[in-house]
C-alpha positions in Angstrom: 47.3 54.1 119.2 45.4 56.4 116.9 42.6 58.6 118.0 39.6 59.1 115.8 38.5 62.7 115.3 35.0 63.7 116.2 32.4 64.3 113.4 33.5 67.1 111.2 36.9 67.5 112.9 40.1 67.4 110.9 42.5 67.2 113.8 42.6 66.1 117.4 45.2 67.3 119.9 45.5 65.0 122.9 47.6 65.4 126.1 50.1 62.7 126.6 49.3 60.5 129.7 51.7 60.5 132.6 53.9 63.3 131.3 55.6 64.6 134.5 58.0 67.4 133.2 56.6 69.8 130.7 53.5 69.0 128.6 53.4 66.9 125.5 50.6 66.5 123.0 49.9 64.2 120.1 48.2 65.6 117.0 46.1 63.2 114.9 44.3 63.7 111.6 40.7 62.7 110.8 41.7 59.1 110.1 43.5 58.8 113.5 47.0 58.9 112.0 49.7 60.7 114.0 50.6 63.9 112.1 52.3 65.9 114.8 53.9 66.0 118.3 53.9 69.1 120.4 56.4 69.5 123.3 56.4 72.2 125.9 59.9 72.5 127.5 60.0 72.1 131.3 61.7 74.4 133.7 61.7 77.4 131.3 61.0 80.8 132.7 59.4 81.7 129.4 56.9 79.4 127.7 58.6 77.4 124.9 56.4 75.1 122.8 57.6 73.2 119.8 55.5 71.4 117.1 57.2 68.5 115.4 56.1 66.0 112.7 56.4 63.1 115.1 57.7 61.8 118.5 61.3 61.5 117.1 61.4 65.3 117.1 63.7 65.2 114.1 61.6 67.6 112.0 60.4 70.8 113.7 57.5 72.6 112.2 56.8 75.6 114.5 57.9 77.3 117.7 55.7 79.2 120.0 57.6 81.4 122.5 56.4 83.8 125.1 57.8 87.3 124.8 58.2 87.8 128.5 58.4 85.9 131.7 55.4 87.3 133.5 52.7 88.8 131.2 49.1 89.1 132.2 48.1 89.3 128.6 50.8 87.0 127.3 52.0 87.3 123.7 53.5 84.3 122.0 55.6 84.6 118.8 55.1 81.9 116.3 58.2 81.2 114.2 59.6 78.6 111.9 62.6 76.5 113.2 65.1 79.0 111.6 63.5 81.9 113.4 61.3 83.3 110.5 58.2 85.1 111.7 54.9 83.3 111.1 52.7 85.5 113.4 51.8 85.8 117.0 49.0 85.0 119.5 48.0 87.3 122.4 45.8 86.3 125.2 43.4 88.9 126.4 44.6 88.8 130.0 41.8 90.4 132.1 38.9 89.0 130.1 40.5 85.5 129.9 41.1 85.4 133.7 37.7 86.5 134.9 35.1 86.0 132.1 36.0 83.8 129.2 39.1 83.0 127.2 39.9 85.1 124.2 43.0 85.1 122.0 44.0 87.5 119.2 45.8 86.1 116.2 48.2 88.3 114.3 50.1 87.8 111.0 53.9 88.2 110.6 53.5 92.0 110.1 51.5 92.4 113.4 48.1 92.9 111.7 45.2 91.1 113.5 43.8 88.4 111.3 41.5 86.5 113.6 40.1 86.0 117.1 39.8 82.8 119.0 37.0 83.1 121.5 35.5 80.7 124.1 31.8 80.3 123.5 29.0 80.6 126.1 28.5 83.1 128.8 27.6 81.2 132.0 29.7 78.1 131.7 33.0 79.9 131.0 32.4 82.1 134.0 31.6 79.1 136.3 34.7 77.2 135.1 36.9 79.8 136.6 35.4 79.6 140.1 34.3 76.0 140.7 37.1 73.4 140.9 36.9 70.5 138.4 33.6 71.7 136.8 35.4 71.9 133.4 35.3 68.1 133.3 31.5 68.3 133.0 31.3 71.4 130.9 34.0 71.1 128.2 35.3 74.2 126.5 34.5 75.3 122.9 36.2 78.0 121.0 35.3 79.7 117.7 37.9 81.1 115.4 36.6 84.3 113.7 38.1 86.1 110.8 38.9 89.7 111.8 37.9 91.3 108.5 34.3 90.1 108.3 33.7 88.0 111.5 33.3 84.8 109.4 33.5 81.6 111.5 36.7 79.9 110.2 37.0 77.0 112.6 35.9 75.5 115.9 38.1 74.0 118.7 36.1 71.6 120.9 37.2 70.0 124.1 35.9 66.4 124.3 34.3 65.2 127.4 36.8 62.9 129.1 37.5 62.4 132.9 41.1 61.4 132.4 42.5 62.9 129.1 42.6 66.4 127.8 41.5 66.3 124.2 40.8 69.2 121.8 39.2 68.6 118.4 39.7 71.0 115.4 37.0 71.5 112.8 37.9 73.8 109.9 34.8 75.3 108.3 36.4 77.4 105.5 39.9 78.1 104.2 41.5 81.4 105.0 44.3 82.9 103.0 45.8 84.6 106.1 45.4 81.8 108.7 46.7 78.5 107.4 46.2 75.0 109.1 49.7 74.9 110.6 49.2 78.3 112.4 45.8 77.0 113.6 47.4 73.8 114.9 50.1 75.8 116.7 47.3 77.9 118.3 45.4 74.8 119.3 48.5 73.3 120.9 49.2 76.5 122.8 45.5 76.6 124.0 45.7 72.9 125.0 48.9 73.6 127.0 47.5 76.6 128.8 43.9 75.3 129.3 45.0 71.8 130.0 47.3 73.1 132.8 44.5 75.2 134.3 42.0 72.3 134.2 
């Protein structure tokens, strides 16, 4: 069953229903066609998330792996299936835990190229302290280019009582942050935030 993207959204990441061990997400394009399948391995001490072309898992696109077991400001290495570096994502631990979520995006050489920041000031704070309020106040993230602060993309959680769904709207191309890296970041955020919700 395909999922239609929201207006202006190129991709939709949707949590698989009734997934007991690990997390799994389907990635749909703007026409509702399945273009990716993201699987988070269960029972791993370090986070291990893989992005494939489809549910058969025969063709892997990206891997996102936590650098350490317990890390307040966790860093995730993004690599190709053969281990080639693509970049990394680092969660700003203290700020993300108490105020609002923020992720730093780095290229393969460790240079920061973008920031993914939850929007709003009151609702992100309330989400952290009132159970189930996130259902009524869905999250929204903006992706900002590091060099000039330009708004590259928006990640928007759709209002849904039963399914975690995150839409991706790309506002402009960026030579340092390609769509595959952005989709990997979206799957990671969906896995982390979906679990917290």
